[in-house]
N, C-alpha and C positions, 0 to 999 in steps of 0.2 A: 359765319355761323358754324361752319364745320369745325373750325379750331375751337370755338367756344363749346361745342358739343363734346369734343375730346376732353377738354378740361372738366366739364361737368361729369363725364364718365369717370374721371380720375378721382374726384373729390366728393361727389354726391352719392350716397348709398342708395337713394331712391331711384336715381337715374341708372345706376349700375344694375339694380334689380330689374328695371324695365328693359334694359339692354339684354340681360341674361335670359329674360323670359321669352325673347324672340330669337335666341341663338339657334343655329341650324338653318337659318334662312340667309339670304344674300346680305353680306355685311353692309354694302352701300345702302340698301333699303332700310336696314335697321338704323343706320346713322341718320337717315332722313326722318325716320319716326322719332328718334330721340331729339333731333334738332327741332322738329315741330313741337314736341312737348316742352322743350326749353323756350322756344319762342312764345308759347302760351304762358309760361311762367313770367317771362319778361313783360309781356303785355299786362298781366295781372299786377306786377310790381308797379308799372307805370300808372295803371288805372287806379289802383288803391293807394298809391304813394306810400307803400310799406317796403322795408328793406327785404332783399332776397335772403331766405334762410335755407342753408344747406340741410338736406334730409327731411324737409317738410313736404308732405304729399299735397299736391294741388289738384 
């Protein structure tokens, strides 16, 4: 999940904004927050059977 989180931060502007909104805090804790958000998106993709869209707010 951590590696997927780094990739999401590289390519997804919404995830980047979420990461930046928490800057100034512990980096590891921020990564966990982003990973949890990514996991929620993965769950939504599986549940709704729709493809993942980069930059879409969920």
